C-alpha positions as a Python dict, from the first residue, in 0.01 Angstrom:
ca = {
    (1, 'X'): (0, 0, 0),
    (2, 'X'): (337, 122, 112),
    (3, 'X'): (479, 416, -80),
    (4, 'X'): (850, 440, -131),
    (5, 'X'): (1019, 774, -182),
    (6, 'X'): (1352, 811, -359),
    (7, 'X'): (1590, 1105, -400),
    (8, 'X'): (1627, 1090, -777),
    (9, 'X'): (1835, 1407, -778),
    (10, 'X'): (2131, 1180, -728),
    (11, 'X'): (2070, 1046, -1080),
    (12, 'X'): (1960, 1363, -1242),
    (13, 'X'): (2162, 1516, -1530),
    (14, 'X'): (2317, 1857, -1496),
    (15, 'X'): (2229, 2103, -1768),
    (16, 'X'): (2569, 2024, -1940),
    (17, 'X'): (2471, 1657, -1970),
    (18, 'X'): (2700, 1538, -1690),
    (19, 'X'): (2538, 1314, -1427),
    (20, 'X'): (2524, 1452, -1070),
    (21, 'X'): (2678, 1222, -816),
    (22, 'X'): (2995, 1121, -638),
    (23, 'X'): (3229, 1406, -557),
    (24, 'X'): (3038, 1648, -780),
    (25, 'X'): (2735, 1665, -542),
    (26, 'X'): (2698, 2012, -401),
    (27, 'X'): (2585, 2061, -40),
    (28, 'X'): (2458, 1710, 16),
    (29, 'X'): (2147, 1741, -197),
    (30, 'X'): (2306, 1763, -544),
    (31, 'X'): (2277, 2141, -548),
    (32, 'X'): (1902, 2130, -632),
    (33, 'X'): (1787, 2303, -317),
    (34, 'X'): (1552, 2036, -176),
    (35, 'X'): (1477, 1672, -129),
    (36, 'X'): (1265, 1546, -412),
    (37, 'X'): (1036, 1256, -300),
    (38, 'X'): (867, 1039, -562),
    (39, 'X'): (610, 762, -532),
    (40, 'X'): (656, 428, -698),
    (41, 'X'): (395, 526, -962),
    (42, 'X'): (578, 845, -1041),
    (43, 'X'): (902, 649, -1078),
    (44, 'X'): (734, 408, -1316),
    (45, 'X'): (614, 696, -1529),
    (46, 'X'): (956, 858, -1536),
    (47, 'X'): (1122, 530, -1625),
    (48, 'X'): (865, 457, -1898),
    (49, 'X'): (898, 804, -2057),
    (50, 'X'): (1282, 781, -2056),
    (51, 'X'): (1266, 431, -2204),
    (52, 'X'): (1032, 553, -2471),
    (53, 'X'): (1256, 848, -2556),
    (54, 'X'): (1557, 620, -2574),
    (55, 'X'): (1370, 375, -2803),
    (56, 'X'): (1257, 654, -3031),
    (57, 'X'): (1609, 794, -3043),
    (58, 'X'): (1752, 451, -3131),
    (59, 'X'): (1491, 396, -3405),
    (60, 'X'): (1547, 749, -3547),
    (61, 'X'): (1924, 689, -3561),
    (62, 'X'): (1869, 359, -3739),
    (63, 'X'): (1633, 519, -3997),
    (64, 'X'): (1866, 813, -4055),
    (65, 'X'): (2146, 565, -4137),
    (66, 'X'): (1907, 415, -4397),
    (67, 'X'): (1881, 754, -4563),
    (68, 'X'): (1534, 861, -4442),
    (69, 'X'): (1441, 1225, -4382),
    (70, 'X'): (1265, 1339, -4061),
    (71, 'X'): (907, 1307, -4201),
    (72, 'X'): (980, 948, -4313),
    (73, 'X'): (1138, 868, -3979),
    (74, 'X'): (835, 993, -3791),
    (75, 'X'): (599, 793, -4012),
    (76, 'X'): (818, 482, -3976),
    (77, 'X'): (829, 513, -3601),
    (78, 'X'): (454, 561, -3574),
    (79, 'X'): (396, 255, -3795),
    (80, 'X'): (637, 57, -3575),
    (81, 'X'): (447, 163, -3256),
    (82, 'X'): (112, 80, -3413),
    (83, 'X'): (221, -269, -3523),
    (84, 'X'): (374, -331, -3182),
    (85, 'X'): (55, -228, -3014),
    (86, 'X'): (-156, -452, -3237),
    (87, 'X'): (65, -747, -3164),
    (88, 'X'): (9, -715, -2790),
    (89, 'X'): (-262, -947, -2649),
    (90, 'X'): (-585, -789, -2535),
    (91, 'X'): (-561, -873, -2169),
    (92, 'X'): (-908, -730, -2083),
    (93, 'X'): (-1079, -945, -2353),
    (94, 'X'): (-889, -1255, -2250),
    (95, 'X'): (-974, -1204, -1882),
    (96, 'X'): (-1334, -1146, -1972),
    (97, 'X'): (-1353, -1466, -2181),
    (98, 'X'): (-1183, -1664, -1897),
    (99, 'X'): (-1430, -1526, -1636),
    (100, 'X'): (-1730, -1611, -1858),
    (101, 'X'): (-1601, -1969, -1917),
    (102, 'X'): (-1539, -2015, -1541),
    (103, 'X'): (-1894, -1890, -1468),
    (104, 'X'): (-2049, -2134, -1723),
    (105, 'X'): (-1848, -2416, -1576),
    (106, 'X'): (-1961, -2327, -1226),
    (107, 'X'): (-2324, -2304, -1341),
    (108, 'X'): (-2302, -2648, -1502),
    (109, 'X'): (-2149, -2793, -1188),
    (110, 'X'): (-2441, -2640, -986),
    (111, 'X'): (-2698, -2793, -1219),
    (112, 'X'): (-2533, -3132, -1196),
    (113, 'X'): (-2538, -3100, -818),
    (114, 'X'): (-2911, -3027, -817),
    (115, 'X'): (-2979, -3322, -1051),
    (116, 'X'): (-2786, -3548, -818),
    (117, 'X'): (-2999, -3425, -531),
    (118, 'X'): (-3308, -3533, -718),
    (119, 'X'): (-3437, -3204, -861),
    (120, 'X'): (-3656, -3263, -1154),
    (121, 'X'): (-3523, -3124, -1486),
    (122, 'X'): (-3841, -2911, -1530),
    (123, 'X'): (-3768, -2734, -1209),
    (124, 'X'): (-3387, -2693, -1242),
    (125, 'X'): (-3379, -2325, -1347),
    (126, 'X'): (-3626, -2222, -1072),
    (127, 'X'): (-3453, -2413, -799),
    (128, 'X'): (-3105, -2288, -914),
    (129, 'X'): (-3234, -1927, -906),
    (130, 'X'): (-3373, -1973, -553),
    (131, 'X'): (-3063, -2141, -426),
    (132, 'X'): (-2829, -1879, -576),
    (133, 'X'): (-3014, -1613, -381),
    (134, 'X'): (-2905, -1790, -63),
    (135, 'X'): (-2538, -1809, -156),
    (136, 'X'): (-2304, -1559, 14),
    (137, 'X'): (-1943, -1544, 143),
    (138, 'X'): (-2024, -1791, 420),
    (139, 'X'): (-2268, -2020, 238),
    (140, 'X'): (-2162, -2229, -70),
    (141, 'X'): (-2406, -2328, -337),
    (142, 'X'): (-2402, -2686, -210),
    (143, 'X'): (-2493, -2583, 149),
    (144, 'X'): (-2759, -2346, 19),
    (145, 'X'): (-2908, -2619, -198),
    (146, 'X'): (-2924, -2861, 96),
    (147, 'X'): (-3098, -2603, 310),
    (148, 'X'): (-3346, -2486, 40),
    (149, 'X'): (-3430, -2844, -76),
    (150, 'X'): (-3482, -2954, 292),
    (151, 'X'): (-3738, -2670, 321),
    (152, 'X'): (-3894, -2746, -20),
    (153, 'X'): (-3887, -3123, -68),
    (154, 'X'): (-4155, -3117, -341),
    (155, 'X'): (-3887, -3013, -596),
    (156, 'X'): (-3684, -3333, -531),
    (157, 'X'): (-3977, -3574, -555),
    (158, 'X'): (-3922, -3663, -189),
    (159, 'X'): (-4234, -3476, -91),
    (160, 'X'): (-4458, -3707, -296),
    (161, 'X'): (-4538, -4066, -218),
    (162, 'X'): (-4699, -4298, -468),
    (163, 'X'): (-4911, -4574, -312),
    (164, 'X'): (-5006, -4878, -514),
    (165, 'X'): (-5347, -5035, -435),
    (166, 'X'): (-5191, -5376, -480),
    (167, 'X'): (-4981, -5445, -170),
    (168, 'X'): (-4917, -5805, -232),
    (169, 'X'): (-4827, -5764, -595),
    (170, 'X'): (-5097, -6017, -697),
    (171, 'X'): (-5273, -5917, -1023),
    (172, 'X'): (-5604, -6051, -898),
    (173, 'X'): (-5591, -5823, -596),
    (174, 'X'): (-5514, -5528, -818),
    (175, 'X'): (-5800, -5616, -1054),
    (176, 'X'): (-6041, -5654, -762),
    (177, 'X'): (-5921, -5312, -617),
    (178, 'X'): (-5969, -5153, -965),
    (179, 'X'): (-6303, -5326, -1000),
    (180, 'X'): (-6426, -5186, -671),
    (181, 'X'): (-6322, -4839, -780),
    (182, 'X'): (-6480, -4874, -1121),
    (183, 'X'): (-6811, -4994, -975),
    (184, 'X'): (-6825, -4703, -730),
    (185, 'X'): (-6762, -4456, -1020),
    (186, 'X'): (-7043, -4618, -1223),
    (187, 'X'): (-7280, -4608, -937),
    (188, 'X'): (-7209, -4235, -878),
    (189, 'X'): (-7259, -4165, -1248),
    (190, 'X'): (-7610, -4324, -1246),
    (191, 'X'): (-7743, -4095, -976),
}
């Protein structure tokens, strides 16, 4: 981050309340004996404190014109600041809620992706956990899922093959195949 330095002595007030500048500058540095350098953060702080003092002064003048004494003015200004602060949105809370919502949306999209790839619903949480462990800056969830499911096909159902004893689809062949199996089981049970 680049830091900018400014010579604010040019804008400084003399003790008598007159601004320093123009032909009144003394010796090229405003008569303040040195070159004051400020960072951007310091300038922001200075500007904020001056703006706050000006705001307080304007409010105090307004309340004085209303006939309030100093204690009432102080109380009224504090109440004003409190109400102003309460009306400001809680950026940290809003950001946290947004991040949580985005995370849930991303998780739902990841689960949908796994379902489309054939992962059984009973295994979704486990597979998602395993795939997330492979995700990094260079590997997306989708690429990690493809790699992990290729290495572990049993979670997609692709690793299992169901074979029907009836190849022709004829019920008589299926009955005969089942009959053969049943007769072998009965014979084994008699022994």
